[in-house]
N, C-alpha and C positions, 0 to 999 in steps of 0.2 A: 739762228738760232745755236747761237753763242750760249756759254755757261759763265754767270753772271756767280762771283764768289759778293757777297753784301755781308754785315755787320762788323767790317776788321774794328774800326776804331773800340765797340763794345768788345773784342776780344784779348781779357786783361790776358798781360803779358807771359805772366805763366806758366802758360796753356800750350805756348808753345816752346816745342821742343824737336830735337835731330836726330838723329840716327845715323853712322854710317852701317846697315846689316847686312855682312856677307850670303843668308839667305835673301834677303829680296833682292842687290844684286848679284848674285848667282842667277834670279829668275828670270833678271834682262837679260844676262848673256847668254842664259839660256833662249831665250826667243830670238836673241841674237843668231846662234848659229841655226836654229828651223828656218827665220827669212830674212838672211846675210844683206840681202838684194837691195829693199826697202832702207835697211842704214846704211850702205853703202861700207862695207863690208866681210867681201864676198873673200878677197883673199885670204883674212887673216881666216873667218870660219875655216874653209879649206886647210889652213894650218893647223890650227886645230883642232879639226877632224882627224886630219893623217895623222898624226902623232898621239893619235887616241887606240888603246886594243883594238883590234874587232867591237869583240863584245856589250866593249860602253857605245861606240858606233852606234850597234845593234838599240844600245839599250836605250839611246836617244834619237833611235827612231822610232820606238816603239812614245816614249812618253813625251813626241814633241809636241805631242794637241793639248796639254796641261800648258803649257806656256806662250802661248799663240794670242789670238784677238785679246784673250780675255786669262785671268790668271788666278790662283790659287790664293783665297785671302790668304794663307800665312804669305807670299808672293810681294804682297799689296801692303802690308799694318807688319807694323812690329810693336812689342810692350817697353820694346828699351829703350836706352836714348846711351850718346855718347857713340863707344864703338867695344859692342859683344861680342865674342868670339863664336867662328861657328860651330865650335864643338859644344858651347852651350845650346847657341839658337835649336842646333841639333836635336841635342839630346831632353826640351822640351815638346818636339815637334814626337819625340819616342815615346816621352811617356803620356801621349793621347787617346784618350781611342778611340782602335782603329776606321772606327766606327764615323768619327768626325772629323779623321784623317778624310776620309773616303769620299763624304760628302764635298769635302772641297776640294777636294781635286776632280768630282764630275763637274763639277760649278761649267765650267766652260761648253757643259755642253744638254744645260737645263733650263734656259731663259731664266734663271730668276737671279732680283737684284744679288749685287757685293752680299749683303749683308741676311741673306733670306737663308733660318735655317731648313726652309720648306727642300724637299725636291720630286720633283716631274716628272715620276719613273719611269713613264710615257716614250717625253720630247727625250732624254736621255739616251734612253736606245736608241729611240728614231733616230736623236743623227750621230750618235756611234755608229749606226750601221753606215750612215752614208758617209765615212769618215775609213771604206774599207768592214772586213771581217775581224784582222788581226787587233784593232781600237773594238771594236763592239767584242768579244772575247774578254778582251781585258777589263774592259766597263760592267761586264755581267760580273766581271769573279768581283768588281769594285764593291757590288750593290748586296748580292747578296753571299757574301768570303770575302772578306773586305781585312781578314788582318793579313792573307799571305804576300796581296797586290800591294797592301802598304807598305811593308817588311821590302818588300824589292823594288821599290820608289825609294825613299830613305834610303837605301843601301846604295842604291842609283844615287842619288843627290853624295855619299860617303865617297861616294868612286870619285865622284868629279869634283869636290877638292882632294882629295891623293893624287886623281890622272893626270892635273891641269886646271883647275881654277882654285886651289890652294895657293900659287904661286903668282898667281896675276891678283889675285887679294893682296897678299902680301908687299906685290911693288904699289898699291891702290890706294890701301885704306885711310894711310896719315891724309894725302889728301881730300878723301872725301869726309875723314871728321874736321877736317882744320877748315873745311867751305862750310860743312852743316853749321858747324860752332858761330862760324862768321857772317854765317846769314841768319840762324840768330840773333847775335846779339845784336846787327842792323835791327831789322822787325822791331827789339825792344826798344833802342837807342832814338829809333826815327819812324816807327809805325810800318804794313805791315803795306801801306801805299805807298812807297817805298821803297820796301825791301822787295817784296811780290816783282816789279815788272822788269827787275833784270836778272832774274829767275828763265825769261825762254820769251823770245820771240813773239809767242805769242797772247802775250797778259802784256792786258792798254789797265788806267787807270779809268774809272765810268767817272766817277766823283770821287765827294773827298769820301764815303762811305763803304764803296765797292769796289772794286775790279771784273774786267771779261777779259774771257779766256780765248779765245778763237779756236772752236772746237766744231765739230758737228753733234752737237751732242744739246738743245735746250733745254737745260735746267737753271734752277736760282735756288744755290746753298748757302746759307745762313747762317754763318760763322762766331756769332753777337754768344748759342750758348754752346757751340762746342770748342775743339782743343784743335793743332795744327802742328801736325806732324813734316817733317821737313828733310829730304832723300836724296842726296846728290846722289849723283850715277855717271860711268864713263859710259851707259852700256841703252839709256832709256833713245836717246837722241835716233832718229827726226821728233820718236815723241815727247809729248808731255802727260802725266797719270796720274789724274785724279782719280782718291779710293776712299768709299763712304761706307763706311762700318758703323753701325746704326751704334754706339753705346763706344768710337773709337774717335778716336782723335781723323780729321781731314785730311788723309797722307795725299802729300803733292812727291813726287820721285818726277826729278828736274834732270839735266843736261850740267854734265859740270865744270864747262866746258866753258858758261855764260849764256847772255841774252841772244846772239847769235841775229838772224835777220826778222826782220817785222814778217811780220804772217798775213794773207790778207782777210778779209772780211768773204764771211761767207756774199753779201750785197755784191759785191765787186767782182766776185766769182760768177756769179748768175749774172752779170751784166757783159759779162765777156764771152760765156759760153750762154745762147741759147739754148741748145742743147741740154743743158743740166741744169734751165733755168727751172723746173719742177723742184721742190725743198726738197720733195725724199729721198730721193734722184743722189743728189750724196748720201742722205743717209745708208742706202744704199752702197757703194762707191763705196764707202767705209764699211762696211757687213762681208764687206769681199777682197777687202784690200788687205790682209793678211795673212788670207786662208781663205779654201772655198769653201762654199757654202751655197746650200740647198735656198728655194725660193721659200721654200714652208718656215725653214730655222729661221732666217732672216726675215721671214711675220713673228713669228711665235717669240722671238728675241727683241723687234725692237719695237712691237706691238701696233705693227703695220696691216693694211688688208692685204690677203693676200692673195689677190688678183690684180689688184696695183700694184705688188712686188715684182708681178711677175710679168706684167708689161712694162714697170721700169726696167727689167733686165733685160727682157727682151730686145727693148729701143736699145741699151747701151750697147749690146753686144749690136745690133745692127752698123752703129758708127762705129764700133771696132772698140771701143771703152772697156770690153768684159768679154772675155771667154769662157763657152762653155765646155763641161768636160763631161763626160756620164760615166755614174761607178754603180753600174747595179740596174737597177731600178729609178734611182735616181742622176737630176741632174745638177754639177758643182758649176758655178761661176765664180770668178777668180776677175781683180782687177787688169787690166794689163800694164802696165805703169811705165812701162815704155811711153806705150798710142799717149796718157793724159800725159807725160812728162813730153812728148811733143808738141802738147794744147796751151804746154806751160808751168813752169812750175809752181806758181802759186796754189794751182788747184791740188798739188801731190803733196807740195807743203800745211791743206788746210786741211787734206779726209786722211792724211797720216797724224797729225795731231791727236 
């Protein structure tokens, strides 16, 4: 069940670009602050939060759901090349209609692809409510009167820049820009089949025209008619993010630190762990790896049978790989990272990719 990137040899080098985007990197950093444990950055997150004003910590908790397992489109791609400024990127967001930004902000709740322009209002409201009443009220405002909550979100981004992230970006932007430029030049000179495997341990050459990315996500992406956007990040590890937006380049957000250790295949994992031999259970684990989700939400997001998802979650809960927590009339499930790590880091590396 890996992701295959095909058509590498037919991608015109002129359609490969790179960007060191402060907005994308801020989205990655906010994700780490929301979920520091599986990034191995609990101490860093605690230091950043401690130094924040109380109002900014409150805002961080208020908007955390927008940057967890799924992110808004403006955190996943960029029209820029090279090294844009945060001021310019934020100005572009402020110039857009609030309805458009609101639709992108609620995307993590609506169960639609990254490039979808439609919003399933019933699904959005239901999954917002499963995260608690404050999130449900905020999402309702985004759906019905988006101008004010969108302005609040953009003010939150600016406060993050001024309060803590601006300093981090100033210290790392040149490194990120240089790494992206280096990888782009390598791809043009030696080809994508040489460059891409160096980005992350989950990427391997399949044949002369394709590579395999070990993610619990079965899909095939043909690059022959697309563009490619390379985005190195200091905060994305242990993930490797592939962002598909129709009409936009395929975005690859990858750890700036380099390839790292190899990631095992799902086939090897299933051979090791009989409890997870059913392929869909790996998808269910991935669905609850970054934040708690209900069985109904997982079924909607991953297009799985709801009854089967419930059975998978019950089986995983029985063996201690998933925990269950009641939220009103909902039951939210979450991966127990330590329990999975005790079984072996291979599985955790795979489902976290």
